[in-house]
N, C-alpha and C positions, 0 to 999 in steps of 0.2 A: 236789558241791560241788570248787574247784577247787582243786588241788594247789601247794601251793609249796613251790620246791626250796632249797633252804638257801643263802644268799648264797655260802657257799665254794665251791658246786658252781657256781655261774651266771657268779662270774669265770673260773673253770678253765677250762670252755666260752669263754668267751669270749676266754682268751688262748689258746686253742689253736685259733681261727675267724682269728684275727688272723695269730696264725703260717703256719697252712697258706695263707693268702692273698699273705700275703709274701714263699712260696718258691715263688710262682708268679712275681713280677713278677721284671724281667729286670737288675734294680738293685739286689737288695735283698743282691747276693752279699756278706757280709761280706770284708773285708780278707782277712782269715786260710785264707781257702776258696781264692782265688784262684793262678793259674797261678804265680805265682812267692814262693807261700806260703815264710815261713823264708830264703828268700832276702837277700843284703846286696849292695849295689851302693854304687861308686861311679862317678862320673862326673867325666872330666877334661876341657874345654874347648878350644878351638884358639885362637890365632891371635888377633889383635884381637878377640876376644871376649871372653864370660865366666861366669860359670857360670849368669845367668839365662835363657841361651839353652836351657840344659835342663828347665825349669821345665815344661811340660808334661810331657812325658818322665816325670819324675823322679813328677810324681802320679799318672800315670798308671799305672807301677807299682808303687808306694804303694799303688793303689785294688785291683792282683792280688795283695799282701799279703808286697809287700817293704816293705826297706828301703832309704834310699836316701839318699845324700851326695853334692850338689853342689861340689868344687870349686875354689874361686877359686883361681888361681894367683895369684903376689906380681907387684904392677902389672899386673893387668887386672881389668875389672869395676872393682868399688866397692874391692876391697883397695890401700892407700892408701902400699902399698912405694913406696919413691923408684924411677924405674928401672935409675939407677945401682946398685942395691941384690940388684934381679934378677938372681940365676944359674938355671943348669940344673938346681944342687945342690939349689939351693931350692924350686925346682918338683917334686923327687922328694919335697926333705921335704915339703914338703904335701899331697901326694898318700899317702905315709909316715902321717902323724897321723890321714888319714881310715879309713885302715885300720886303723891302731891301737886306732882309738876304735870299728871299725864288732864288734868282739864275736868276728868269726870270719873265715873264709878267705870271701873277696869276688868277685865279679864286677869287675872294672876297665877301665870302657871308655874307650876315647879317639877325640876326635874331631879331626882336621887334624894339628898338631903335636902334640894332646896323643897321640897315636899316638906320639913320641919318649919321652913320660914314661914312660910305660904298660910301652914295653916295658922302659929301665930299671929300671924297678919290679919288672917281674917277670925280671930279672936278677937283682935284687940279694935278693929273698923270695918267688921260686917257691913255697914251700908257706904262705904267706899267700895264694893263689889261687888260685879254684875254676876261672875264665876270662879269657881278652882277650879285648875284639870293640873292634875296629879301624872305627870310621865315619868312612869317606873320608880314612882317615889315613895319614900317611906312617909305612913298619913300616922301620927301618931295621936293615940290616946288622953286625956288627961294625967300629967306627970311626969308620961314619959322622956328617955331621952335618945336620941339618937346610936348612942353606942348599945342601949339594950336593946336596943328591935333591931343590930346588923348584930348582935351576938345571937338575938334569938333564930337567925336564918341557919336552918342546917345546911342549908341547900345551895349557899354564898360559898364560891369559889377564892373566895376574895382573903381569909384569917388566912394560909398559910404561906400570903405571900405579903406580909404586911410587914412594913421597917417603923420603930417605936424608936422615938428621940426624948426627950425631958417636956417638949411641947407639942412637938410634932408628929402624926401616923405618916409613911408613906407607904407605897408600893414599889416594889420591885422592878424596876423597868424593863426587864424584862419578860415579864408578864404582862404587865399595865395595860398598851391597847391590844394585846388577845382576851383580855378581863373582860376593858370594856366593848368594845367592836369589832371581834373579830370579822365580820363582812362587813364592814370600810373598804372603801377604795384606797390602794396608794395613798393617794395624795391626801385623804380625807385621814386615816393611820399619821403619816407626817404631820397633821396640823394639829391633830390630839395630841402625837407628844410631846410637842413644841409649844400647848397651851397646859401642859402638867405643871401640880408645885406638890412640895407633901400638906397635905395637909392641916392646918390648926387644932389642936384636940378642945383643950374647954369649949369651947361651943356643940363640940358632941355628946360632952355630958352635963350641958344645961335638962334642964326638965323644962318639959314647954306645959300650960296654963291650958285649959281648954274646957267648955262651959256649953250653955245651951246659947250664947252670942255664935260661937262657932256651928252648931249644927244648923242657924238660920241660913245658909249661905248653899247658894244650889252646888253641885261638883260634881265632877267626871273623870274617869279616873284609864289611862291609857295603860293596854297590858303589852311589855315585851315578851314574848311565849320565848328565847332563845337568851334570854339572858343570865351572864355567871355572877353577877353582881348581885342585884337584889332579884333572887328567883323568882320564879315562876309560881312557887307554891308562897312563898312570905308575902305576897303582893297580894295573892287570891288572900289570903287571913288575915290583912290591911283594910282588905274591901267587904273583907265578911264581917269584921267590927265597926265599919266603918263604911255602910252603903253609901254608892255614889248612884244618882239622876241617870249614869249611862256612864255606859263601860263600854271599851274598842279593845281589839288586840292585834297588833301586828308580831308580824312574825318577824322579828330583829333580833341584835344584840341591847345592851342596858343605854348606849348612846343612839338612841332611834335618833334622835335629831337630824345626826350625819350620816349617820346609814340610812334611813329612808326620809330625809327632810320634805319632800310632796307629801307624800304618808300624815306624816307628822303633821303639817300643816294642816293637810283638812282634817286631822282630828281635834283641831284646834277650832274650825270653823264653828259661829255659832249654827 
């Protein structure tokens, strides 16, 4: 006589078999089991860019278990703040709001000009930060402005292509994409061009305040060895002035998070 197992046992065996199979599938990792599980990230973009540049990196970090906020600074990307109302203090306030919403200490990441912003945030509220990570970013000392730091970079190739108005500075669109991401794919180059906006001048002229409060925050730097915007020499000089607990070098251009998003995401992991 053919034996008949109870339906409940059959279902249990089937579910167990499915579970065993999925565990052997590389892509079956659940978000809370990844290397960034439980971590909170706040990602800050740089000049002439917007939060959209972080999309692929943010998705990767979320897949690895992190909570991620990409900040859109005032008068950048899709933000509708008038240029006249964009101040360095408003940049800091926008990042502060993201940290407050995160609900715990964050890993605060800044790209390019975003390095100025995260430095000031670290000075103001060090206890709310697990770590700072600078990605091809400006690292100011006390009293420095972004404009002064940028003007000291003799190897940057941006200068000849700057276009000034009364309250903004732009980059000649014939050169912008290749200056920032010559090694990007064609689709990413189009996306980079689409998020471009002229940069408000006033925040670039605002000096930051940095004391021992900042020094207490652990920090890391991601160098970009093919950078035409913030030169490798300038990056090295800033890190020499502000030593990091760890340095990583990627063979890529300035907008590393679009050119090499997987490598950047890996560099941001704990």
